[in-house]
C-alpha positions in Angstrom: -87.5 -81.6 -8.0 -83.9 -80.8 -8.4 -82.8 -77.3 -9.6 -80.4 -77.5 -12.6 -78.3 -74.6 -11.2 -77.2 -76.7 -8.2 -74.4 -79.3 -8.5 -75.1 -83.0 -8.2 -73.4 -85.1 -5.6 -71.7 -88.4 -6.4 -73.8 -91.3 -5.1 -70.7 -93.4 -4.3 -69.3 -90.6 -2.1 -72.6 -90.4 -0.2 -72.8 -94.2 0.2 -69.2 -94.3 1.5 -69.8 -91.5 4.0 -73.0 -93.1 5.2 -71.2 -96.5 5.7 -68.5 -94.8 7.7 -71.0 -93.1 10.0 -71.7 -96.3 11.9 -75.4 -95.6 12.0 -76.6 -98.2 9.5 -78.1 -101.6 10.1 -76.3 -104.6 8.8 -76.5 -104.5 5.0 -78.2 -101.2 5.4 -77.6 -99.9 1.8 -79.9 -101.4 -0.8 -80.0 -100.3 -4.5 -82.8 -101.2 -6.8 -82.8 -99.6 -10.2 -82.2 -95.9 -9.7 -83.3 -95.9 -6.0 -80.9 -96.2 -3.1 -82.3 -97.1 0.3 -80.5 -96.4 3.6 -81.7 -98.3 6.7 -80.7 -96.9 10.0 -80.0 -99.3 12.9 -82.4 -99.4 15.8 -85.7 -100.7 17.2 -88.1 -98.1 15.8 -90.5 -98.9 13.0 -88.8 -99.5 9.7 -90.5 -96.6 8.0 -89.0 -94.3 10.6 -85.5 -95.7 9.9 -85.6 -95.8 6.1 -84.3 -93.1 3.8 -84.9 -93.3 0.0 -82.8 -91.4 -2.5 -83.4 -91.5 -6.3 -80.6 -90.9 -8.8 -81.8 -88.4 -11.4 -78.6 -88.9 -13.4 -76.9 -92.3 -13.1 -74.5 -92.2 -10.2 -75.6 -88.7 -9.1 -78.1 -87.4 -6.6 -79.4 -83.9 -6.3 -77.8 -81.5 -3.9 -80.8 -81.1 -1.6 -81.0 -84.9 -0.9 -77.2 -85.1 -0.4 -77.4 -82.3 2.2 -80.3 -83.9 4.0 -78.4 -87.2 4.2 -75.2 -85.5 5.3 -77.1 -83.7 8.1 -78.9 -86.9 9.2 -75.7 -89.0 9.3 -73.3 -86.2 10.5 -70.9 -85.7 7.7 -71.8 -82.2 6.5 -68.2 -81.0 6.7 -67.0 -83.8 4.4 -69.8 -83.0 1.9 -69.0 -79.3 1.8 -65.3 -80.1 1.3 -66.2 -82.5 -1.5 -68.4 -80.0 -3.2 -65.7 -77.3 -3.1 -63.0 -79.7 -4.4 -65.0 -81.6 -7.1 -67.7 -79.1 -8.1 -66.2 -75.7 -7.4 -69.2 -75.0 -5.1 -68.7 -73.0 -1.9 -71.1 -71.0 0.3 -74.1 -71.5 -2.0 -72.4 -70.5 -5.3 -69.9 -71.7 -7.9 -66.4 -70.4 -7.2 -63.7 -69.7 -9.8 -60.3 -70.8 -8.5 -58.3 -68.7 -11.0 -59.8 -65.3 -10.0 -58.7 -63.3 -7.0 -59.5 -59.9 -5.6 -56.9 -57.2 -6.1 -54.4 -56.3 -3.5 -55.5 -52.8 -2.4 -52.1 -52.0 -0.9 -50.4 -51.7 -4.2 -50.4 -48.9 -6.8 -51.5 -50.9 -9.8 -53.9 -49.6 -12.4 -57.0 -51.5 -11.2 -59.9 -49.8 -9.4 -61.1 -50.9 -6.0 -63.5 -53.8 -6.5 -62.2 -54.9 -9.9 -61.7 -58.6 -10.4 -58.2 -59.5 -11.6 -57.7 -62.7 -13.7 -54.5 -64.4 -12.5 -54.1 -66.4 -15.7 
């Protein structure tokens, strides 16, 4: 079950990256209802080459499934970049782009460790 704290990943982004990986069988992406099926090319049994993903929110899949697909198809770097750009998610937590740590080389009135809002 997906944790509501974690961001969701766009299903279209995942499908695009999987298609670009070159590891799919011909017509290897099948969508039926809220389930997306990826079929990997090869001669192994079909159950060993099939990956099922369910959209919990239309057009979105949970982070855990997105990460497992990214690892399997080799686009983890792209996924982490997408999460940082589109969901403000980096290194396992939400990031706030308008907050920076203070410059400790200046003589301003902030204490060490204070967070300074740059707005």
